[in-house]
C-alpha positions in Angstrom: -11.5 8.8 50.8 -12.3 7.3 54.2 -13.9 3.9 53.7 -15.5 1.2 55.8 -16.1 -2.4 54.8 -18.9 -4.5 56.4 -18.5 -8.2 55.8 -14.7 -7.9 55.5 -14.1 -11.5 56.4 -16.7 -12.9 54.0 -16.2 -14.2 50.5 -16.9 -10.8 48.8 -15.2 -8.8 51.5 -11.9 -10.7 51.0 -12.1 -10.2 47.2 -12.8 -6.5 47.8 -9.6 -6.2 49.8 -7.7 -8.1 47.2 -8.8 -5.8 44.4 -8.4 -2.5 46.4 -4.6 -2.0 45.9 -5.0 -2.2 42.1 -7.8 0.3 42.0 -7.6 4.1 41.4 -9.0 4.8 44.8 -7.1 7.1 47.2 -8.0 5.5 50.6 -6.8 7.6 53.5 -8.5 5.6 56.2 -9.8 2.0 56.1 -12.1 0.3 58.7 -13.2 -3.3 58.7 -16.3 -4.8 60.3 -17.8 -8.3 60.3 -20.1 -10.6 62.2 -19.9 -10.9 66.0 -17.7 -14.0 65.8 -15.0 -12.1 64.0 -14.9 -9.0 66.2 -11.4 -8.4 67.6 -9.7 -10.6 65.0 -6.7 -9.1 63.1 -6.4 -8.8 59.3 -3.1 -8.0 57.6 -3.6 -5.7 54.6 -0.9 -3.8 52.7 1.7 -4.3 55.5 -0.7 -2.9 58.1 -2.8 -4.7 60.7 -6.5 -4.0 61.0 -8.8 -5.1 63.9 -12.3 -6.2 63.0 -14.7 -3.7 64.6 -18.2 -3.9 65.8 -20.9 -2.5 63.5 -21.6 0.3 65.9 -21.9 4.1 65.7 -18.1 4.5 66.2 -17.4 2.5 63.1 -19.2 5.1 60.9 -17.8 8.3 62.5 -16.0 10.4 60.0 -16.3 7.9 57.1 -17.2 9.0 53.6 -18.4 5.6 52.3 -19.3 2.2 53.6 -19.4 -0.9 51.4 -21.6 -3.6 52.9 -21.7 -7.2 51.7 -23.8 -9.0 54.3 -27.4 -10.0 55.0 -30.4 -7.8 54.4 -30.8 -7.4 58.2 -27.2 -6.1 58.5 -27.8 -3.8 55.5 -30.9 -2.3 57.2 -28.7 -1.4 60.2 -26.0 -0.1 58.0 -28.4 2.1 56.2 -29.8 3.6 59.4 -26.3 4.3 60.8 -24.9 5.6 57.6 -27.8 8.1 57.3 -27.2 9.2 60.9 -23.5 9.8 60.3 -23.9 11.3 56.7 -22.1 8.3 55.2 -22.9 7.0 51.7 -23.7 3.3 51.7 -22.9 1.0 48.8 -24.9 -2.1 49.5 -24.5 -5.6 48.0 -27.6 -7.2 49.5 -31.0 -7.4 47.9 -32.6 -5.1 50.5 -32.7 -1.8 48.5 -32.2 -2.8 44.9 -35.8 -2.3 43.8 -36.5 0.8 45.9 -37.5 3.7 43.7 -35.2 6.1 45.4 -32.2 3.8 45.4 -30.1 3.7 42.2 -29.1 0.2 41.1 -25.8 0.7 39.4 -23.5 -1.0 36.9 -21.0 1.8 36.0 -20.6 0.6 32.4 -24.4 1.1 31.9 -25.9 3.8 34.2 -23.2 5.8 36.1 -25.3 8.9 35.8 -27.9 7.4 38.2 -25.3 7.9 41.0 -26.3 11.6 40.9 -29.8 10.6 42.1 -28.8 8.7 45.3 -30.2 9.6 48.8 -27.3 8.1 50.7 -27.7 4.5 49.4 -26.5 2.9 46.2 -27.4 -0.7 45.5 -25.3 -3.3 43.5 -27.2 -5.8 41.3 -27.4 -9.5 41.9 -24.3 -11.3 40.6 -26.3 -13.0 37.9 -28.0 -9.8 36.8 -24.7 -7.9 36.2 -23.3 -10.0 33.3 -26.8 -10.3 31.7 -27.4 -6.6 31.8 -24.0 -5.8 30.3 -24.6 -8.2 27.5 -28.0 -6.8 26.7 -26.7 -3.2 27.0 -24.1 -4.0 24.3 -26.7 -5.6 22.0 -29.4 -2.9 22.4 -27.0 -0.3 21.0 -27.8 -1.8 17.6 -30.8 -4.0 18.0 -34.2 -3.6 19.8 -34.6 -6.4 22.3 -37.8 -8.5 22.2 -37.4 -11.4 24.5 -34.6 -13.0 26.6 -34.4 -16.5 28.0 -31.5 -17.1 30.4 -30.4 -20.2 32.3 -27.8 -19.7 35.0 -25.2 -22.1 36.4 -24.3 -20.6 39.7 -21.2 -21.3 41.8 -21.6 -22.0 45.5 -19.5 -19.0 46.6 -22.7 -17.0 45.8 -24.1 -18.5 49.0 -21.0 -17.8 51.1 -18.0 -19.6 52.7 -20.1 -22.3 54.4 -21.5 -23.4 51.1 -17.9 -23.7 49.7 -17.0 -25.9 52.7 -20.1 -28.0 52.1 -19.2 -28.6 48.4 -15.6 -29.5 49.3 -16.6 -31.8 52.1 -19.2 -33.6 50.1 -16.8 -34.1 47.2 -14.1 -35.4 49.5 -16.6 -37.8 51.1 -17.4 -39.3 47.7 -13.8 -39.6 46.7 -12.9 -41.3 50.0 -16.0 -43.6 50.3 -17.5 -43.9 46.9 -20.8 -42.8 48.4 -22.9 -39.6 48.1 -22.8 -37.6 51.3 -26.2 -37.1 53.0 -24.8 -34.4 55.4 -26.4 -31.1 54.3 -26.3 -27.8 56.2 -26.6 -25.1 53.5 -28.6 -26.5 50.6 -31.7 -28.7 50.6 -30.0 -31.3 48.5 -26.4 -32.5 48.1 -24.4 -30.1 46.0 -21.3 -32.3 45.6 -21.4 -34.0 42.2 -25.0 -32.7 41.8 -27.1 -29.8 40.4 -29.9 -28.1 42.3 -32.5 -26.4 40.0 -33.5 -23.9 42.7 -31.8 -20.8 43.9 -33.7 -19.1 46.7 -37.3 -19.5 47.7 -40.2 -20.1 45.2 -42.7 -17.3 44.5 -46.4 -17.5 43.8 -45.7 -17.8 40.0 -43.4 -20.8 40.7 -40.3 -18.9 39.7 -37.7 -18.5 42.5 -36.8 -15.2 44.1 -33.4 -15.3 42.3 -35.1 -15.7 38.9 -37.4 -12.8 39.6 -34.4 -10.7 40.7 -33.0 -11.1 37.2 -36.2 -9.9 35.6 -36.8 -6.8 37.9 -33.2 -5.7 38.3 -32.4 -5.9 34.6 -35.5 -3.9 33.8 -34.5 -1.2 36.3 -30.8 -1.0 35.2 -31.6 -0.8 31.5 -34.7 1.5 32.1 -36.8 -0.9 30.1 -39.8 -1.7 32.4 -41.5 -3.9 29.8 -38.5 -6.1 28.8 -39.5 -9.7 28.6 -37.1 -12.0 30.5 -37.6 -15.6 31.7 -34.9 -17.1 33.9 -34.1 -20.6 35.3 -31.4 -20.5 38.0 -29.4 -23.6 38.9 -26.8 -24.1 41.6 -23.8 -26.2 40.3 -20.8 -27.8 42.0 -18.4 -25.0 41.1 -16.7 -22.9 43.7 -16.4 -19.5 41.8 -17.8 -17.9 38.6 -21.4 -18.0 37.5 -22.2 -19.1 33.9 -25.2 -18.2 31.8 -26.7 -19.6 28.7 -28.6 -16.7 27.1 -31.1 -16.6 24.2 -31.8 -13.2 22.9 -34.6 -12.5 20.4 -34.7 -9.2 18.5 -37.3 -7.5 16.3 -35.0 -7.9 13.3 -32.5 -10.4 11.9 -29.1 -10.0 13.6 -25.7 -10.1 12.1 -23.2 -12.2 14.1 -20.2 -10.3 12.9 -21.7 -7.0 14.0 -22.7 -8.5 17.3 -19.1 -9.7 17.9 -17.9 -6.2 17.2 -20.4 -4.8 19.7 -19.1 -7.0 22.4 -15.4 -6.3 21.5 -16.1 -2.6 21.7 -17.9 -2.8 25.0 -15.8 -2.0 28.1 -15.8 -5.0 30.5 -16.7 -7.6 27.9 -14.2 -10.0 26.3 -15.1 -12.4 23.5 -13.5 -15.9 23.5 -15.3 -17.7 20.7 -13.8 -20.4 18.5 -15.4 -23.8 19.1 -13.2 -25.4 16.5 -10.3 -25.0 18.8 -12.3 -25.5 22.0 -12.1 -21.8 22.8 -14.9 -20.5 25.0 -15.0 -19.3 28.6 -15.3 -21.7 31.5 -15.6 -21.0 35.3 -12.0 -22.0 36.0 -10.8 -19.6 33.3 -12.9 -16.7 34.6 -12.0 -17.1 38.2 -10.3 -13.9 39.6 -10.7 -12.0 36.3 -12.6 -8.7 36.0 -14.4 -9.1 32.7 -17.6 -10.7 31.5 -16.5 -13.4 29.0 -18.6 -14.4 26.0 -18.4 -17.5 23.8 -20.6 -20.0 21.8 -22.1 -17.1 19.9 -24.4 -18.5 17.2 -27.7 -17.9 15.4 -30.8 -19.6 16.9 -31.7 -22.3 14.3 -35.3 -22.2 15.5 -35.7 -18.4 15.2 -34.0 -16.2 12.6 -34.3 -13.2 14.8 -32.5 -14.7 17.8 -29.0 -15.7 18.9 -27.6 -18.0 21.6 -24.5 -17.2 23.6 -22.6 -18.4 26.7 -21.4 -16.1 29.4 -19.0 -16.5 32.3 -18.3 -13.9 35.0 -16.7 -14.1 38.5 -19.6 -13.6 40.9 -17.2 -12.3 43.6 -15.4 -9.9 41.3 -17.6 -8.1 38.7 -20.6 -9.6 40.3 -19.9 -7.9 43.6 -16.6 -6.4 44.8 -15.3 -4.9 41.5 -18.6 -3.3 40.8 -18.5 -1.5 44.2 -14.9 -0.4 43.6 -15.9 1.0 40.2 -18.8 2.9 41.8 -16.4 4.4 44.3 -14.0 5.3 41.5 -16.8 7.2 39.8 -17.5 9.1 43.0 -13.8 9.9 43.4 -13.6 11.2 39.8 -16.6 13.5 40.2 -15.5 14.7 43.6 
């Protein structure tokens, strides 16, 4: 497999390269591209040195696949050039996710949709992936009625500059005892703070991120009428998104059965014993592949609903690992 990575110096690109040696992929050629400020820089990977290339026609020549983790504008260019050079694009932006002719893929849920691609495969938003996996496990036994989800999203979801902003604002407070008012990435201070807005508001007063969770989950699960209401919050955490999820069914669920459903589901791990303070946290989940579930309990206000807490590394399963797993499916089917 000849593979190109666009955004190789970004947060997701770096994790992709970290995960690649432990994958099942047989990479015979690797090319790296990034923004203009990184072109010409050298990256050491697996005892070899790679030069960051320009996102030009030469980058695509002879490649089988390109993984792009960059802006929508860059993804548009990547899609055009990939099509010209008969390269399959696996895209991590939001540009193509809801296109009817582009499969939106989580390999644990809908790998068969890879057979329907027209040269582009989209990866879900990093908050959608853990939610969709949880719901997929549950719907194997229970019919889903309504989902309410609140997300607690790490700053790495915005990129390296957001990580720097969080660190700098936190340092400023520790050194001066005052909240930093220097903001370049977010509309409010993120250090020691929460921002109940991720992306721009829509006409219905939900944000774009919140609507992504609705539309993307419906598409992945092939349930176009599934009821989902999301509130997305940016939190002063570097890596790993957390989600508080309330799921209502059409029947009374059994917690023991639900725990077994999660334990039997590939890619989900249950850590759930509040009496011993056992539940997943962002620090615990950092760098790990699975979606972690804890705080599983019946909803005391609704006998047909449950509450649970989920943690997933937004750079791993939320992005890079999902792309690698898609490539592994392609390699397996030839």
